[in-house]
C-alpha positions in Angstrom: 34.6 -12.1 -10.6 34.4 -10.5 -14.0 32.3 -7.3 -14.3 29.9 -8.9 -16.8 29.3 -11.9 -14.5 28.3 -9.5 -11.7 26.0 -7.6 -14.1 24.4 -10.9 -15.2 23.7 -11.9 -11.6 22.1 -8.5 -10.9 20.0 -8.9 -14.0 18.9 -12.4 -12.8 18.1 -11.2 -9.3 16.0 -8.3 -10.7 13.9 -10.6 -13.0 13.4 -13.1 -10.2 12.2 -10.3 -7.9 9.9 -8.7 -10.4 8.7 -12.0 -12.0 8.7 -10.0 -15.2 11.2 -9.2 -18.0 9.2 -6.1 -18.8 9.4 -4.6 -15.3 13.0 -5.8 -14.8 14.2 -4.2 -18.0 12.6 -0.9 -17.1 14.3 -0.9 -13.7 17.6 -1.9 -15.1 17.4 0.6 -18.0 18.1 -2.1 -20.7 16.1 -3.6 -23.5 14.3 -6.9 -23.0 16.4 -8.6 -25.6 19.6 -7.5 -23.8 18.2 -8.7 -20.5 17.2 -12.1 -22.1 20.7 -12.4 -23.5 22.2 -11.7 -20.0 20.1 -14.5 -18.4 20.9 -17.0 -21.2 24.6 -16.1 -20.8 24.4 -16.8 -17.0 22.5 -20.0 -17.5 25.1 -21.1 -20.1 28.0 -20.5 -17.8 26.3 -22.5 -15.0 24.9 -25.2 -17.2 21.6 -24.8 -15.4 18.2 -23.3 -16.1 17.5 -20.5 -13.7 14.1 -19.2 -14.8 11.0 -21.0 -16.0 9.5 -18.9 -18.8 6.1 -19.1 -20.5 4.3 -16.5 -22.6 2.5 -15.2 -19.5 4.8 -15.8 -16.5 8.4 -16.0 -15.3 9.4 -17.8 -12.1 12.7 -19.1 -10.7 13.5 -22.8 -11.0 14.8 -24.8 -8.1 18.3 -23.9 -9.1 17.3 -20.3 -9.5 15.8 -20.2 -6.0 19.0 -21.5 -4.5 21.1 -19.0 -6.4 18.7 -16.2 -5.4 19.0 -17.1 -1.7 22.7 -16.5 -2.0 22.9 -13.4 -4.2 19.8 -11.5 -3.0 21.2 -10.6 0.5 24.5 -9.6 -1.1 22.8 -7.1 -3.5 20.5 -5.8 -0.8 23.6 -5.2 1.4 25.2 -3.3 -1.4 22.1 -1.2 -2.0 21.8 -0.4 1.7 25.5 0.6 1.9 25.1 2.9 -1.1 22.0 4.4 0.4 23.9 5.0 3.7 26.6 6.9 1.9 24.1 9.7 1.3 24.7 10.6 5.0 28.1 12.0 3.9 26.3 14.5 1.6 25.6 18.0 2.9 22.1 17.7 1.4 20.0 14.5 2.2 19.3 12.5 -0.9 17.9 9.1 -1.9 14.8 7.2 -3.0 12.0 6.0 -0.7 9.3 3.5 -1.7 6.1 3.5 0.3 2.8 1.6 -0.1 -0.6 2.6 1.3 -4.3 2.7 0.4 -6.0 5.8 -1.2 -7.4 7.3 2.0 -4.0 7.2 3.7 -2.4 8.7 0.6 -4.9 11.6 0.5 -5.0 12.3 4.2 -1.5 11.5 5.3 1.1 11.1 2.6 0.2 13.9 0.1 -0.2 16.7 2.8 3.1 15.5 4.3 4.9 15.5 1.0 3.6 19.0 0.2 5.5 20.2 3.2 8.5 17.9 3.0 9.6 17.7 -0.6 10.3 21.4 -1.3 12.8 21.4 1.5 14.7 18.4 0.2 14.9 18.5 -3.6 17.3 15.5 -3.8 14.9 13.1 -2.1 12.5 11.1 -4.3 9.4 9.3 -3.0 7.6 6.6 -4.9 4.1 6.0 -3.6 2.2 2.8 -4.6 -1.6 2.8 -3.8 -2.8 -0.6 -2.8 -5.5 -2.2 -0.7 -3.7 -5.5 -0.7 -1.7 -5.1 2.6 1.5 -5.8 0.7 4.5 -7.6 2.2 6.8 -4.7 2.2 9.9 -6.8 2.7 9.2 -9.2 -0.2 8.1 -6.4 -2.5 11.1 -4.2 -1.6 9.2 -1.2 -0.1 10.9 0.9 2.5 7.7 1.3 4.4 4.0 1.0 4.4 1.1 2.8 6.0 -1.8 0.9 7.7 -4.3 1.3 10.5 -2.6 0.7 13.8 -4.4 -2.6 14.4 -3.1 -4.0 11.1 0.6 -3.5 11.7 2.5 -6.7 12.4 4.2 -6.9 15.9 7.7 -7.4 14.5 7.6 -4.0 12.7 8.5 -0.6 13.9 5.4 1.6 13.8 5.2 5.4 13.9 1.8 7.0 14.3 1.1 9.3 11.3 -2.6 10.1 11.7 -5.3 10.6 14.3 -8.0 8.1 15.1 -10.9 8.2 12.6 -14.3 6.7 12.0 -16.2 5.2 9.1 -19.6 6.4 8.1 -22.5 4.4 6.6 -24.2 6.8 4.1 -26.4 6.9 1.1 -27.9 9.5 -1.2 -31.5 10.7 -0.2 -32.7 9.3 -3.5 -31.6 5.8 -2.5 -33.7 5.9 0.7 -36.9 7.0 -1.1 -39.5 4.3 -0.4 -37.0 2.3 1.8 -36.6 2.0 5.5 -33.2 3.1 6.6 -31.2 0.4 8.5 -31.4 0.6 12.3 -28.9 -2.2 13.0 -25.9 -3.6 11.0 -27.9 -6.7 10.3 -30.6 -4.6 8.5 -28.0 -3.9 5.8 -28.6 -7.3 4.4 -31.9 -6.1 3.1 -30.2 -3.2 1.2 -28.1 -2.8 -1.9 -24.6 -1.9 -0.6 -21.5 -0.7 -2.4 -18.7 -3.3 -1.8 -14.9 -3.2 -1.8 -12.8 -6.1 -3.1 -9.5 -6.7 -1.4 -7.0 -7.8 -4.0 -4.6 -10.0 -2.0 -7.3 -11.8 -0.1 -9.5 -12.1 -3.2 -12.6 -11.5 -1.2 -15.2 -8.8 -0.4 -14.4 -6.6 2.6 -16.7 -7.2 5.6 -18.0 -4.0 7.1 -16.8 -3.6 10.7 -19.1 -2.3 13.5 -18.7 -1.9 17.2 -21.1 -0.7 19.9 -20.1 -1.0 23.5 -18.7 -4.5 23.9 -20.3 -5.8 20.8 -18.3 -6.2 17.6 -19.8 -7.3 14.3 -18.4 -8.0 10.8 -21.2 -7.9 8.3 -21.0 -9.3 4.8 -23.3 -7.1 2.6 -24.6 -7.5 -0.9 -25.1 -5.1 -3.7 -25.1 -4.5 -7.5 -21.6 -3.0 -7.7 -18.1 -3.9 -6.4 -15.1 -1.6 -6.7 -11.4 -1.7 -5.6 -10.9 2.0 -5.3 -12.2 4.6 -2.8 -13.1 7.3 -5.3 -15.4 5.0 -7.2 -17.2 4.0 -4.0 -17.6 7.6 -3.0 -19.0 8.5 -6.5 -21.3 5.5 -6.6 -22.7 6.3 -3.2 -23.4 10.0 -4.1 -25.1 8.7 -7.3 -27.6 6.7 -5.3 -26.4 3.3 -6.4 -26.5 2.0 -2.8 -25.3 2.4 0.7 -21.6 3.1 1.2 -19.2 2.4 4.0 -16.7 5.3 3.7 -14.2 7.3 5.8 -16.1 9.9 7.8 -13.8 12.7 6.7 -14.5 12.0 3.1 -18.2 12.6 3.4 -18.7 15.1 6.2 -19.4 18.0 3.9 -21.9 16.0 1.9 -23.7 14.9 5.1 -23.8 18.5 6.3 -25.1 19.7 3.0 -27.8 17.0 2.8 -26.3 15.3 -0.2 -25.8 12.2 1.9 -27.8 10.7 4.7 -25.9 9.0 7.5 -27.2 5.9 9.4 -25.9 3.5 12.1 -23.8 6.3 13.6 -23.7 4.7 17.0 -22.3 1.5 15.5 -19.2 3.3 14.0 -16.6 3.4 16.6 -13.2 5.1 16.0 -10.3 3.1 14.4 -6.7 3.4 15.6 -5.1 6.0 13.3 -2.7 5.3 10.5 0.8 4.2 11.3 3.9 4.1 9.1 5.7 0.8 9.6 9.0 -0.7 8.5 11.2 -3.7 9.5 13.2 -3.3 12.6 16.4 -4.3 10.8 16.0 -1.6 8.2 19.0 0.7 8.0 17.5 4.2 8.4 19.1 6.6 6.0 19.0 10.3 6.7 16.4 10.8 4.0 14.2 8.1 5.4 14.5 9.4 9.0 13.7 12.9 7.9 10.5 11.7 6.1 9.4 9.7 9.0 9.8 12.6 11.3 7.9 14.9 8.9 5.0 12.5 8.8 4.9 11.7 12.5 1.5 12.6 14.0 1.5 15.1 16.8 -1.6 16.1 18.8 -3.5 19.2 17.8 -2.0 21.0 20.8 1.5 20.4 19.6 0.9 20.7 15.9 1.7 18.1 13.3 
């Protein structure tokens, strides 16, 4: 196969994966016009249309899907083999892509990277913050971080954080003239600060547990956010009741800036786990990062 033919196939595979000429051209380090020319050249050789393009979207045609099923595994195999060659280096190197939500990033990833990256200057880590529970295989992440109960059974999971609890809190000003909720059902008479989950398209239902009882409560309120920092700030501002990670609001509770309710309904969650496909080839860089993030009990240290 001629070199330019292989380059055109790689260009097509990247556009089909990203569903965007803009993102694909950025990844490939080429202009969008050059990328479009490569796709047209490939389509011309095959006599088939491979991509359906509109002003707003790009998607593979039926022929493009068939070609993608053939070339994608080949390119992924090449990428994996190139990554594996880093094991021959004296210094571990490579790029690692991980997806997680904000709380996991702040409490697990960033502290871990502060310890890890200075030791390995040739390792790069790309962290994507997302509440969407991304399909890490389809979106080409090396790993993701979720609560233990959210990890699929066919994934390898490594515990990277302790159990933690959520806290139902509000500013003292919010409760002025209002009766604080005594049960999760009482929240339906209050203004609550909601979280929208991007992939599910819905509002997150607050999860409660007391003894053998488990409840998922759909609450209402004036504001909905898709980030943790906005919910924390809105709660402190008195805009409503928030459902937030306990460790994010402990100092405010202790200082009286927030009032906690429904404490006995907030049971611990399984801690965060880093997960990845069982078939993933573990490069030295990836293995080192997993070990650095691995949670160890307080007695043994992190």
